[in-house]
N, C-alpha and C positions, 0 to 999 in steps of 0.2 A: 504494500500500500504506500502510495506517495504522500508525504506529509504536506499539509497546506500551511504555508507560512503566514496566511492571513489570520490564523487563530492561535490561541495560547497553546493548545495541544500540539499543533504543528511546529511551533517554535521550540517547545520542550523536546519534541522528537528530534529536531535538527540538532539541538544542543547535545542530546544523548548520543546521536550518531557521530558527532565530531569530537566530543570531549568526554572524559571520565571525571565525575565529581569526586572530590576528596574533601577532607576537613579544612584544607588550606585554600581551596579554590578548584580550578578545573584544569586537568592535564589533557593536552591535545592528543588525540589518537594518532595523528600524523605529526610526529615531533620534528620532521625535517622542513616544515614550512617556515620560510624566513620571516614572514610577517608576524608569526607567533613569538619568535625569539626577541623581537624588538621591545615588546611591551609586557613581558612576563617576568616572574622571579624564578631563579633556578636554585632550588634548595630542597632536596637533592635533584629533583626532576623539574623541568619547566612547568610552571603553574601560572595560570591566568586568573584574573579576577572576573567576576560576572560581567562588568561593563565591557571589558575587552572581548569576552565571549560573544556578547550581543552585538558588538561592533562588527565582528567577523561573520555573523550569521547573514545569509542572503535572504532577506525578507523586506517587505515594504517598511519604510521608516515609521509610518503611522502605526503599523502592527507592533513593531518593536517598542515604540514609545508607550503604547497601551500596555504591553506585556511588562515593561520595566516599571511603569507606574503601579500596576496591579500587584507586583511582587516587591514593592518597596525600594526600588532602585531609582530614587527620585532625581538623581543628578545625571542620569544617563544621557539626556539631551545635550547638556553642557559638555560631557565627556565626548560624545560622538562628534559634536561640532568642532571641538579642538582637534580630535584625531583626524577628521576628514580633511583638515587643512594641512595634514602631514606631520604635525607635532608628535614626537615620540614621548609617551608617558609610561614611566616605569614605577609601579606602586612601591611605596616605602613600607617596610614591614612594621614601622613604629608609629604610624599615624593613620587614622581613618580618612579616606579621600585625600591623601597626601601623596604626591607623585614627584619623582625627578622629572623635569621637563627638558627635553632636548629639541633643538630646531630641526625642521625637516632635513633629512640627509639620506640619500640612497645608499651611501657607503657607510652608514652608521655601524659602529662596532662597540658593543656595550663594554667590552673589556678595556678599551682605551678611553671611553667617554667618561667625562667628569661633569656632573651636573653643576652648572653655574647658578641655576635657579630651581625653585620648586614650585609646584602648583598645588593649591589647597582649595577644594570645592567646599563652599560653606553656604548656609541659608542666609537670607537678607538680614535677619535680626540677630545674628550670632554675635557673641562677645569675642573680640580678638584677644586671645591669650598670648602674651609675649613669649610664652614657653615654646611656641611653634618655631621661633628663631633658634632656640637652643637645640631643637631637634634637627635643624638644618645647618648646624655649625655657623650660625649667623649669616648665612647666604640669603639673598633676596627670595621672597616668596610672592608669587603671583596668585592673588585670591580671585577665584571665579565665584562671584556672589550670584547664586542661582536660586530662582523661585520655582524651578522645575520646568517652566515654559520658556524662560529666557535667562540670560546671564550677562554680567559685565565683569571685565577684568580690571583689577586694581593691583599695582605692584607695590609691595611694601618691603622695607628693609629695617634691620635692627639698628638703633642708634642708642648711645649711652644716656643721653640727656637732651633736654630742650636746647641747651647751649650748643651741643654738637649738631643738632638739627639746623639751628640758625647759621652756624659756621659753615655748614655744607651747602645750604640752599639759598641763603639771603644774599642779595646783590651787595657788592662792596659799597661802603659809604661814599657819597658824592664829595668831590673836592671843590 
């Protein structure tokens, strides 16, 4: 029987056909596919999060959005939109909806890549916890503030004090 990607059962069938569910995520049945290696964690086998699994399923966007929303994956639209533009998102094991973000690169090699920035997907009314910068070794964080239907990107970086903020961003005094 051919699965129908227009409904939830069809999407679940496609997921089961392509991935094995584990307690840490989803292991691709075809580990050789390059696109899986870019956005998964390897510990000890390549494992993807549900957003990346849905991103790789061939189904209409509307059906995937409905499936994601019904199953509590509220940031899937923001995740998909960023990935569709070629950005490489590698989930961090120490933060929910926190990813290393790498610019589009067909020659991307995760062994050599060092994340200069991180992506954190958050709801509109969330409280910014400065601890997120300690998780990223004080590297900049791009916040995708998402209400599930749309999102905006805001770049933040750790600063020691208001004095350092003024020193870094205020124009020099007039002479």
